[in-house]
C-alpha positions in Angstrom: -235.4 170.6 61.3 -235.1 167.3 59.5 -232.4 164.9 60.6 -230.6 163.4 57.7 -227.8 160.8 57.3 -225.5 163.7 56.5 -226.4 165.3 59.8 -225.7 162.1 61.7 -222.4 161.6 59.8 -221.3 165.2 60.7 -222.2 164.7 64.4 -220.4 161.3 64.4 -217.3 163.0 62.9 -217.3 165.7 65.5 -217.7 163.2 68.3 -215.1 160.9 66.7 -217.7 158.0 66.6 -218.7 155.5 64.0 -222.2 154.1 63.6 -223.6 151.2 61.6 -226.6 151.9 59.3 -229.0 150.4 61.8 -227.6 152.6 64.6 -227.9 155.7 62.4 -231.6 155.0 61.9 -232.1 154.7 65.7 -230.2 157.9 66.3 -232.2 159.8 63.6 -235.4 158.7 65.3 -234.1 159.7 68.8 -232.9 163.1 67.6 -236.2 163.7 65.8 -238.1 163.0 69.1 -235.7 165.4 70.9 -236.3 168.2 68.4 -240.1 167.6 68.6 -240.0 168.0 72.3 -237.9 171.2 72.0 -240.5 172.6 69.6 -243.2 171.9 72.2 -241.2 174.0 74.7 -241.4 176.9 72.2 -245.2 176.9 72.6 -245.0 177.6 76.4 -246.0 181.1 77.3 -243.0 182.7 79.1 -244.3 186.3 79.1 -243.2 188.0 82.3 -241.1 185.1 83.5 -237.6 186.2 84.6 -234.7 184.1 83.3 -233.4 181.6 85.8 -229.8 182.4 86.7 -229.4 180.2 89.8 -231.2 177.0 90.7 -231.8 178.2 94.3 -231.4 181.2 96.5 -228.9 179.4 98.7 -225.5 181.0 98.8 -222.2 179.1 99.5 -222.5 177.6 102.9 -218.9 178.0 104.0 -217.8 176.8 107.3 -215.8 179.0 109.6 -212.0 178.6 109.2 -211.0 177.4 112.7 -207.3 176.6 113.3 -206.8 173.1 114.6 -203.9 170.9 115.4 -202.2 169.4 112.3 -202.4 165.8 111.5 -199.4 163.9 112.9 -196.9 162.7 110.2 -197.4 159.1 111.1 -201.1 159.4 110.7 -200.9 161.2 107.4 -198.5 158.6 106.0 -200.4 155.6 107.3 -202.4 154.9 104.2 -199.9 156.1 101.6 -199.0 153.5 99.0 -195.3 154.4 99.4 -193.8 156.5 102.0 -190.4 157.5 103.4 -190.0 158.2 107.1 -191.2 161.8 106.5 -192.6 162.0 103.0 -195.0 160.5 100.4 -193.1 158.7 97.6 -194.5 159.3 94.2 -193.4 158.2 90.7 -191.0 160.5 89.0 -192.7 162.7 86.4 -190.1 165.2 85.4 -186.4 164.8 84.6 -183.7 167.3 84.5 -182.6 168.3 81.0 -180.0 165.9 79.6 -180.5 163.1 82.2 -181.7 159.7 81.3 -185.0 158.3 82.5 -184.7 155.3 84.9 
């Protein structure tokens, strides 16, 4: 596959990018090298090789769920940017219908 200016322009449009003419030339060279490498991979004999589904045989190493004492309120609120005596304070994100935003 030959990389053309049109191909670069279409990719740039899809990625919402703009390239100078100099950058387009560098990108064309880079994409050409990538495609050449991919063609080399087609030459590898994969006869009898099973497709790789997982990178390793390790399954999820989940820890046992052991109940523990909850974190005390004071400790939980200690590093909060804003806190009330019992709650985290966060910026308002929703308003009731018909009310003005502060």
